[in-house]
VOSEDREN-575882 format. One record per residue: residue number from 1; residue in three letters; y, x, z of N, C-alpha, C, CB in turn. Coordinates in steps of 0.1 Angstrom, whole numbers, plus 5000, padded with zeros to 4 digits. Glycine has a CB too. Example, Ala and Ser with C-alpha at 12.3 -4.5 7.8 and 13.67 -1.06 7.14 Angstrom:
BEGIN
{atom 1 ALA {4943 5132 5078} {4955 5123 5078} {4967 5132 5078} {4955 5113 5090}}
{atom 2 SER {4978 5128 5071} {4989 5137 5071} {5000 5129 5079} {4994 5141 5057}}
This chain:
BEGIN
{atom 1 MET {4981 5202 4466} {4971 5197 4476} {4978 5195 4490} {4959 5207 4477}}
{atom 2 LEU {4975 5184 4496} {4980 5181 4509} {4973 5189 4520} {4980 5166 4512}}
{atom 3 SER {4981 5193 4530} {4975 5200 4541} {4969 5190 4551} {4985 5210 4548}}
{atom 4 LYS {4959 5195 4557} {4952 5186 4567} {4962 5184 4579} {4939 5192 4572}}
{atom 5 PRO {4964 5172 4584} {4973 5169 4595} {4968 5176 4608} {4975 5154 4597}}
{atom 6 THR {4977 5181 4615} {4973 5187 4628} {4971 5176 4638} {4984 5197 4633}}
{atom 7 PRO {4961 5177 4646} {4959 5166 4656} {4971 5165 4666} {4946 5169 4665}}
{atom 8 LYS {4974 5153 4669} {4986 5150 4677} {4985 5157 4690} {4987 5135 4679}}
{atom 9 HIS {4974 5158 4697} {4973 5164 4710} {4976 5179 4710} {4959 5162 4716}}
{atom 10 SER {4975 5186 4699} {4978 5200 4699} {4994 5202 4699} {4973 5207 4686}}
{atom 11 HIS {5001 5192 4693} {5016 5192 4694} {5020 5190 4709} {5022 5182 4685}}
{atom 12 ILE {5014 5181 4715} {5017 5178 4729} {5014 5190 4738} {5009 5166 4734}}
{atom 13 SER {5002 5197 4736} {4998 5208 4743} {5008 5220 4741} {4984 5213 4739}}
{atom 14 ASP {5013 5221 4728} {5022 5232 4725} {5036 5229 4732} {5025 5233 4710}}
{atom 15 ALA {5040 5216 4732} {5052 5212 4739} {5052 5214 4754} {5056 5197 4735}}
{atom 16 ILE {5040 5211 4760} {5039 5213 4774} {5039 5228 4777} {5025 5207 4779}}
{atom 17 ALA {5032 5236 4769} {5033 5251 4771} {5047 5256 4770} {5023 5258 4761}}
{atom 18 GLU {5054 5251 4760} {5068 5255 4758} {5077 5251 4770} {5074 5249 4745}}
{atom 19 GLU {5074 5239 4775} {5082 5234 4787} {5079 5243 4799} {5078 5220 4791}}
{atom 20 SER {5067 5248 4801} {5064 5256 4813} {5070 5269 4813} {5049 5257 4814}}
{atom 21 CYS {5076 5273 4801} {5083 5286 4800} {5097 5285 4807} {5086 5290 4785}}
{atom 22 HIS {5102 5273 4810} {5115 5272 4817} {5112 5274 4832} {5121 5257 4815}}
{atom 23 PRO {5118 5285 4837} {5116 5288 4851} {5121 5277 4861} {5122 5301 4855}}
{atom 24 PHE {5113 5274 4871} {5117 5264 4881} {5110 5267 4894} {5114 5250 4876}}
{atom 25 ASN {5118 5267 4905} {5112 5269 4918} {5110 5255 4924} {5122 5278 4927}}
{atom 26 ASN {5098 5253 4929} {5095 5241 4936} {5104 5239 4948} {5080 5240 4941}}
{atom 27 PRO {5108 5226 4950} {5117 5224 4962} {5110 5227 4975} {5122 5209 4962}}
{atom 28 GLU {5117 5229 4985} {5112 5231 4999} {5105 5218 5002} {5123 5235 5009}}
{atom 29 LYS {5093 5219 5009} {5085 5207 5012} {5094 5198 5020} {5073 5211 5020}}
{atom 30 TYR {5094 5185 5016} {5103 5175 5023} {5096 5169 5035} {5106 5163 5013}}
{atom 31 THR {5103 5169 5046} {5097 5165 5059} {5105 5154 5066} {5096 5176 5069}}
{atom 32 SER {5114 5147 5059} {5121 5136 5064} {5132 5140 5075} {5112 5126 5070}}
{atom 33 LYS {5139 5151 5073} {5149 5155 5082} {5160 5145 5083} {5154 5169 5079}}
{atom 34 ASN {5167 5143 5071} {5178 5133 5071} {5180 5129 5057} {5191 5139 5077}}
{atom 35 GLN {5190 5120 5055} {5193 5114 5042} {5198 5125 5032} {5203 5103 5043}}
{atom 36 GLU {5206 5134 5037} {5212 5145 5029} {5201 5154 5023} {5222 5153 5037}}
{atom 37 VAL {5192 5158 5032} {5180 5166 5027} {5172 5159 5017} {5172 5171 5039}}
{atom 38 LEU {5170 5146 5019} {5162 5137 5010} {5169 5137 4996} {5161 5123 5015}}
{atom 39 GLN {5182 5135 4996} {5189 5134 4983} {5188 5148 4976} {5204 5130 4985}}
{atom 40 ALA {5189 5159 4983} {5188 5172 4976} {5173 5174 4971} {5191 5183 4987}}
{atom 41 PHE {5163 5169 4979} {5149 5170 4974} {5147 5162 4962} {5140 5165 4986}}
{atom 42 ILE {5152 5149 4961} {5151 5141 4949} {5158 5147 4937} {5156 5126 4952}}
{atom 43 ARG {5170 5152 4939} {5177 5159 4928} {5169 5170 4923} {5191 5163 4933}}
{atom 44 SER {5163 5178 4932} {5155 5190 4927} {5143 5185 4919} {5151 5198 4940}}
{atom 45 CYS {5136 5175 4924} {5125 5170 4916} {5130 5164 4902} {5118 5158 4924}}
{atom 46 GLU {5140 5157 4902} {5145 5151 4890} {5150 5162 4880} {5156 5141 4892}}
{atom 47 HIS {5155 5173 4885} {5159 5184 4877} {5147 5189 4869} {5165 5196 4886}}
{atom 48 LEU {5136 5191 4876} {5123 5195 4870} {5119 5185 4859} {5112 5197 4880}}
{atom 49 PHE {5120 5172 4862} {5116 5162 4852} {5125 5162 4840} {5117 5148 4859}}
{atom 50 ILE {5137 5167 4841} {5146 5168 4829} {5142 5181 4822} {5161 5170 4834}}
{atom 51 LEU {5138 5192 4829} {5134 5204 4822} {5120 5202 4815} {5133 5215 4832}}
{atom 52 ARG {5112 5193 4821} {5099 5191 4815} {5096 5177 4812} {5088 5197 4825}}
{atom 53 PRO {5103 5171 4803} {5102 5157 4800} {5088 5152 4795} {5112 5153 4790}}
{atom 54 ILE {5081 5161 4789} {5068 5157 4784} {5057 5158 4795} {5063 5167 4772}}
{atom 55 THR {5058 5168 4803} {5049 5169 4814} {5051 5157 4824} {5051 5182 4822}}
{atom 56 TYR {5063 5154 4827} {5066 5143 4837} {5073 5131 4830} {5076 5149 4848}}
{atom 57 HIS {5067 5126 4819} {5072 5115 4812} {5068 5102 4819} {5068 5115 4798}}
{atom 58 GLU {5057 5101 4826} {5053 5089 4833} {5056 5089 4848} {5037 5087 4831}}
{atom 59 ASP {5059 5077 4853} {5063 5076 4867} {5052 5081 4876} {5066 5061 4870}}
{atom 60 GLN {5040 5078 4873} {5029 5083 4882} {5028 5098 4883} {5016 5077 4877}}
{atom 61 GLN {5031 5105 4872} {5032 5120 4872} {5043 5125 4881} {5033 5125 4858}}
{atom 62 ARG {5055 5118 4880} {5066 5122 4888} {5063 5119 4903} {5079 5113 4884}}
{atom 63 ILE {5057 5108 4906} {5054 5105 4920} {5044 5115 4926} {5049 5090 4921}}
{atom 64 MET {5034 5118 4918} {5023 5127 4922} {5029 5141 4925} {5012 5128 4912}}
{atom 65 TYR {5038 5146 4917} {5045 5158 4919} {5053 5158 4932} {5054 5162 4907}}
{atom 66 THR {5060 5147 4934} {5069 5146 4945} {5061 5145 4958} {5078 5133 4944}}
{atom 67 VAL {5050 5137 4958} {5042 5136 4970} {5035 5150 4973} {5031 5125 4968}}
{atom 68 ASN {5032 5157 4963} {5026 5170 4966} {5036 5180 4972} {5021 5176 4953}}
{atom 69 ASN {5049 5177 4971} {5059 5185 4977} {5065 5178 4990} {5070 5187 4967}}
{atom 70 MET {5057 5170 4996} {5061 5163 5009} {5051 5168 5019} {5062 5148 5008}}
{atom 71 LYS {5055 5167 5032} {5046 5170 5043} {5050 5162 5055} {5044 5185 5046}}
{atom 72 GLY {5042 5161 5065} {5045 5155 5077} {5045 5139 5075} {5059 5159 5082}}
{atom 73 ASN {5055 5133 5082} {5055 5118 5083} {5057 5112 5069} {5067 5114 5092}}
{atom 74 PRO {5066 5117 5060} {5067 5110 5047} {5054 5109 5040} {5078 5117 5039}}
{atom 75 LYS {5047 5120 5040} {5034 5121 5033} {5024 5112 5040} {5028 5135 5032}}
{atom 76 LYS {5024 5111 5053} {5015 5103 5061} {5018 5088 5058} {5016 5105 5076}}
{atom 77 VAL {5030 5084 5058} {5034 5070 5055} {5030 5066 5041} {5049 5068 5057}}
{atom 78 TRP {5033 5076 5031} {5029 5073 5017} {5014 5071 5016} {5033 5084 5008}}
{atom 79 SER {5006 5080 5023} {4991 5079 5023} {4986 5065 5027} {4985 5090 5031}}
{atom 80 GLN {4993 5060 5038} {4989 5046 5043} {4993 5036 5032} {4996 5043 5056}}
{atom 81 LEU {5004 5037 5026} {5009 5028 5016} {5000 5029 5004} {5023 5029 5013}}
{atom 82 GLU {4996 5041 5000} {4989 5044 4988} {4975 5036 4988} {4986 5058 4986}}
{atom 83 THR {4969 5034 5000} {4956 5027 5000} {4958 5012 4998} {4950 5029 5014}}
{atom 84 SER {4970 5007 4999} {4973 4993 4996} {4976 4991 4981} {4984 4987 5005}}
{atom 85 SER {4977 4979 4977} {4980 4976 4963} {4995 4979 4960} {4978 4961 4960}}
{atom 86 GLU {5003 4982 4970} {5017 4985 4967} {5019 4999 4961} {5025 4983 4979}}
{atom 87 ALA {5009 5007 4961} {5011 5021 4957} {5014 5022 4942} {4999 5029 4960}}
{atom 88 ASP {5011 5013 4934} {5013 5014 4919} {5028 5010 4917} {5004 5005 4911}}
{atom 89 MET {5037 5020 4917} {5051 5016 4916} {5058 5025 4906} {5058 5017 4929}}
{atom 90 SER {5070 5021 4903} {5079 5029 4894} {5085 5041 4901} {5089 5020 4887}}
{atom 91 TRP {5091 5050 4894} {5098 5061 4900} {5110 5056 4908} {5103 5071 4889}}
{atom 92 ALA {5117 5046 4903} {5129 5040 4910} {5124 5034 4923} {5136 5030 4901}}
{atom 93 ALA {5113 5027 4923} {5108 5020 4935} {5103 5031 4945} {5096 5011 4931}}
{atom 94 PHE {5097 5042 4940} {5093 5053 4949} {5105 5059 4956} {5085 5063 4941}}
{atom 95 LYS {5116 5061 4948} {5128 5067 4955} {5134 5057 4965} {5139 5069 4944}}
{atom 96 THR {5133 5044 4963} {5137 5034 4973} {5128 5035 4985} {5136 5020 4967}}
{atom 97 PHE {5115 5037 4983} {5106 5039 4994} {5110 5051 5002} {5091 5041 4989}}
{atom 98 LEU {5113 5062 4996} {5117 5074 5003} {5130 5072 5011} {5119 5086 4993}}
{atom 99 ASN {5140 5065 5005} {5152 5062 5011} {5150 5053 5023} {5162 5056 5002}}
{atom 100 ASP {5141 5044 5022} {5139 5034 5033} {5133 5041 5045} {5130 5023 5028}}
{atom 101 GLN {5127 5053 5043} {5121 5059 5055} {5131 5063 5066} {5114 5072 5050}}
{atom 102 HIS {5144 5063 5062} {5154 5066 5072} {5160 5054 5079} {5165 5074 5065}}
{atom 103 HIS {5154 5043 5077} {5158 5030 5084} {5147 5026 5094} {5161 5019 5073}}
{atom 104 PRO {5150 5026 5107} {5140 5023 5117} {5133 5010 5115} {5146 5024 5130}}
{atom 105 GLU {5141 5000 5110} {5134 4987 5108} {5124 4987 5097} {5145 4976 5105}}
{atom 106 HIS {5125 4996 5088} {5115 4998 5077} {5102 5004 5083} {5121 5007 5066}}
{atom 107 LEU {5104 5014 5091} {5092 5020 5098} {5085 5009 5106} {5096 5032 5106}}
{atom 108 TRP {5092 5001 5113} {5086 4991 5121} {5078 4981 5112} {5097 4983 5129}}
{atom 109 THR {5084 4977 5101} {5078 4968 5092} {5065 4974 5086} {5088 4964 5081}}
{atom 110 LEU {5066 4987 5082} {5054 4993 5076} {5043 4994 5086} {5058 5008 5072}}
{atom 111 SER {5046 4996 5099} {5036 4997 5110} {5030 4983 5111} {5043 5001 5123}}
{atom 112 ALA {5038 4972 5111} {5033 4959 5112} {5024 4955 5100} {5045 4949 5113}}
{atom 113 TYR {5029 4959 5088} {5021 4957 5076} {5007 4963 5077} {5028 4961 5063}}
{atom 114 HIS {5007 4976 5082} {4995 4983 5084} {4985 4976 5094} {4997 4998 5088}}
{atom 115 LYS {4991 4972 5105} {4983 4964 5115} {4977 4952 5109} {4992 4961 5127}}
{atom 116 TRP {4985 4944 5101} {4981 4932 5095} {4969 4935 5085} {4992 4925 5088}}
{atom 117 HIS {4971 4945 5077} {4962 4949 5067} {4948 4953 5073} {4967 4960 5058}}
{atom 118 GLN {4949 4959 5085} {4937 4964 5092} {4931 4953 5101} {4940 4976 5100}}
{atom 119 ALA {4937 4942 5103} {4933 4932 5113} {4919 4927 5110} {4943 4921 5114}}
{atom 120 GLN {4911 4926 5121} {4897 4920 5120} {4895 4913 5134} {4886 4931 5117}}
{atom 121 GLN {4889 4902 5134} {4886 4895 5146} {4876 4903 5154} {4881 4881 5143}}
{atom 122 GLY {4880 4905 5167} {4871 4912 5176} {4858 4905 5179} {4878 4915 5189}}
{atom 123 VAL {4848 4912 5183} {4835 4906 5186} {4836 4895 5196} {4825 4917 5191}}
{atom 124 THR {4843 4897 5206} {4844 4886 5217} {4858 4879 5216} {4843 4892 5231}}
{atom 125 GLN {4866 4881 5206} {4879 4875 5205} {4878 4861 5200} {4888 4883 5196}}
{atom 126 SER {4885 4852 5207} {4884 4838 5202} {4893 4836 5190} {4889 4828 5213}}
{atom 127 VAL {4890 4825 5182} {4898 4822 5170} {4913 4820 5174} {4892 4810 5163}}
{atom 128 ASN {4915 4813 5185} {4929 4811 5189} {4936 4824 5191} {4930 4802 5201}}
{atom 129 SER {4930 4833 5198} {4936 4846 5202} {4939 4854 5189} {4927 4853 5211}}
{atom 130 PHE {4929 4854 5180} {4930 4861 5168} {4941 4856 5159} {4917 4862 5160}}
{atom 131 VAL {4942 4842 5158} {4952 4836 5149} {4966 4839 5155} {4950 4821 5148}}
{atom 132 THR {4967 4838 5169} {4980 4841 5175} {4984 4856 5172} {4979 4840 5191}}
{atom 133 TYR {4975 4865 5172} {4978 4879 5169} {4982 4880 5154} {4965 4888 5171}}
{atom 134 LEU {4975 4874 5145} {4980 4874 5131} {4994 4868 5129} {4970 4867 5122}}
{atom 135 ASP {4996 4857 5136} {5009 4850 5135} {5020 4859 5140} {5009 4837 5143}}
{atom 136 LYS {5018 4866 5150} {5028 4876 5156} {5031 4887 5146} {5023 4882 5169}}
{atom 137 ILE {5021 4892 5140} {5023 4903 5129} {5029 4897 5117} {5009 4910 5126}}
{atom 138 GLU {5024 4886 5112} {5030 4880 5100} {5045 4876 5102} {5022 4867 5096}}
{atom 139 GLY {5049 4873 5115} {5063 4871 5117} {5072 4883 5115} {5064 4866 5132}}
{atom 140 MET {5066 4895 5116} {5074 4907 5114} {5074 4911 5099} {5067 4918 5122}}
{atom 141 ILE {5066 4906 5091} {5065 4910 5077} {5066 4897 5068} {5053 4918 5074}}
{atom 142 ASP {5068 4900 5055} {5069 4889 5046} {5056 4888 5039} {5081 4891 5036}}
{atom 143 VAL {5047 4878 5043} {5034 4876 5037} {5034 4863 5030} {5023 4877 5048}}
{atom 144 THR {5034 4863 5017} {5034 4851 5010} {5024 4852 4998} {5048 4848 5004}}
{atom 145 PRO {5020 4841 4993} {5021 4828 4997} {5011 4824 5008} {5020 4818 4985}}
{atom 146 ASP {5011 4811 5012} {5002 4806 5022} {4987 4808 5018} {5005 4792 5025}}
{atom 147 VAL {4985 4806 5005} {4971 4808 5001} {4966 4822 5004} {4970 4805 4985}}
{atom 148 PHE {4974 4832 5002} {4971 4846 5004} {4968 4848 5019} {4982 4855 5000}}
{atom 149 GLN {4976 4842 5028} {4974 4842 5042} {4960 4836 5046} {4985 4836 5050}}
{atom 150 SER {4957 4825 5039} {4945 4817 5042} {4933 4826 5039} {4945 4804 5034}}
{atom 151 HIS {4933 4832 5027} {4922 4840 5023} {4920 4852 5032} {4923 4845 5008}}
{atom 152 PHE {4932 4858 5036} {4931 4870 5045} {4925 4866 5058} {4945 4876 5047}}
{atom 153 LEU {4929 4854 5063} {4923 4849 5076} {4908 4848 5075} {4930 4836 5080}}
{atom 154 ILE {4903 4842 5065} {4889 4840 5063} {4882 4853 5062} {4886 4831 5050}}
{atom 155 ASP {4887 4862 5054} {4881 4876 5053} {4881 4884 5066} {4888 4883 5042}}
{atom 156 SER {4890 4881 5075} {4892 4888 5087} {4883 4883 5099} {4906 4889 5091}}
{atom 157 LEU {4877 4872 5097} {4869 4866 5107} {4856 4873 5109} {4866 4851 5104}}
{atom 158 ARG {4850 4872 5121} {4837 4877 5124} {4827 4872 5113} {4832 4874 5138}}
{atom 159 PRO {4818 4880 5109} {4809 4875 5098} {4802 4862 5101} {4798 4886 5096}}
{atom 160 GLU {4797 4860 5113} {4790 4847 5115} {4799 4835 5114} {4783 4848 5129}}
{atom 161 LEU {4812 4837 5118} {4821 4826 5117} {4825 4824 5102} {4834 4828 5125}}
{atom 162 LYS {4828 4835 5095} {4832 4834 5081} {4821 4827 5073} {4834 4848 5076}}
{atom 163 SER {4809 4830 5074} {4799 4824 5066} {4798 4809 5069} {4785 4830 5068}}
{atom 164 LYS {4798 4805 5082} {4798 4791 5085} {4810 4783 5080} {4796 4789 5100}}
{atom 165 VAL {4822 4789 5081} {4834 4782 5076} {4833 4781 5061} {4847 4790 5080}}
{atom 166 LEU {4829 4791 5054} {4828 4790 5040} {4817 4780 5035} {4824 4803 5034}}
{atom 167 GLU {4806 4778 5043} {4796 4768 5040} {4802 4754 5042} {4784 4770 5049}}
{atom 168 LYS {4810 4753 5053} {4816 4740 5057} {4826 4735 5047} {4822 4741 5071}}
{atom 169 VAL {4835 4744 5043} {4846 4740 5034} {4849 4752 5025} {4859 4736 5042}}
{atom 170 PRO {4841 4753 5014} {4842 4764 5005} {4855 4766 4997} {4831 4764 4995}}
{atom 171 ASN {4863 4756 4995} {4875 4757 4987} {4887 4755 4995} {4875 4748 4975}}
{atom 172 MET {4887 4758 5007} {4898 4754 5016} {4910 4765 5014} {4894 4754 5031}}
{atom 173 THR {4922 4760 5012} {4933 4768 5011} {4944 4766 5021} {4939 4767 4997}}
{atom 174 ASN {4943 4754 5028} {4953 4751 5038} {4950 4759 5051} {4953 4736 5041}}
{atom 175 ARG {4959 4767 5055} {4956 4776 5067} {4953 4768 5080} {4968 4785 5069}}
{atom 176 ALA {4961 4757 5082} {4958 4749 5094} {4944 4743 5094} {4969 4738 5095}}
{atom 177 SER {4940 4739 5082} {4926 4733 5081} {4915 4744 5083} {4924 4727 5067}}
{atom 178 ILE {4918 4756 5078} {4909 4767 5081} {4908 4770 5095} {4913 4780 5073}}
{atom 179 ILE {4919 4771 5102} {4919 4774 5117} {4911 4763 5124} {4934 4775 5122}}
{atom 180 GLN {4914 4750 5121} {4907 4739 5128} {4892 4740 5125} {4912 4726 5123}}
{atom 181 ALA {4888 4743 5113} {4874 4744 5109} {4867 4755 5116} {4872 4745 5094}}
{atom 182 THR {4874 4766 5117} {4869 4778 5124} {4867 4776 5139} {4879 4790 5122}}
{atom 183 ILE {4877 4769 5145} {4876 4766 5159} {4864 4757 5161} {4889 4759 5165}}
{atom 184 THR {4862 4747 5153} {4850 4738 5154} {4837 4746 5153} {4851 4727 5143}}
{atom 185 VAL {4836 4755 5143} {4824 4763 5141} {4822 4772 5154} {4826 4772 5128}}
{atom 186 GLU {4833 4778 5159} {4832 4787 5170} {4827 4779 5183} {4846 4793 5174}}
{atom 187 VAL {4832 4767 5185} {4827 4759 5196} {4812 4755 5194} {4836 4746 5197}}
{atom 188 SER {4809 4751 5182} {4795 4748 5179} {4786 4760 5181} {4794 4743 5164}}
{atom 189 LEU {4790 4772 5177} {4781 4784 5179} {4780 4787 5194} {4787 4796 5172}}
{atom 190 GLN {4791 4785 5202} {4791 4787 5216} {4781 4777 5223} {4805 4786 5222}}
{atom 191 MET {4782 4765 5219} {4773 4755 5225} {4758 4758 5222} {4777 4741 5220}}
{atom 192 SER {4756 4762 5209} {4742 4765 5206} {4736 4777 5213} {4740 4767 5191}}
{atom 193 THR {4745 4787 5216} {4740 4799 5224} {4738 4795 5239} {4750 4810 5222}}
{atom 194 GLN {4746 4786 5244} {4745 4782 5258} {4732 4774 5259} {4757 4773 5262}}
{atom 195 GLN {4728 4766 5249} {4716 4758 5250} {4703 4766 5249} {4715 4747 5239}}
{atom 196 ASP {4704 4778 5243} {4692 4787 5241} {4690 4794 5254} {4694 4797 5230}}
């Protein structure tokens, strides 16, 4: 008589329990002191991943463990990046992210990207002023393609401008045309408020 097969998940649970028997001290919390400290921190994390290959077999598990052992600026910068779509990355890409934190130009680019991502047209800000602001930020970062910039511009406009521009030209992808249409709508709205 054949024995009943053991559910696969119990083998995994047993293997994880066996892995946890290997003693390991968590690394000292990483605070971005210098490149040498970073490399020691990464080696320590990767040592654990070797000791516990089942527990940390996926990149997201490795990244989560590593982030939980960071504090200060590295964790803050990661938190900002994590809210964007770039947060879904491989372990290799995450290590590159950590290494890049020691390059001042990278910090400047991350700050510019964060400003661009948070940009919204001010209540009294003109379209020309807002577009100039976006152009300045987009000059510091690589924002491609133009269609993406166009959609971002429309989404960042004040609600009353956005709705009128979308009514006027719903499928517009050319950024220059969007800017021109938005300026036209802005002038029209200004003239109508002056007449009231």
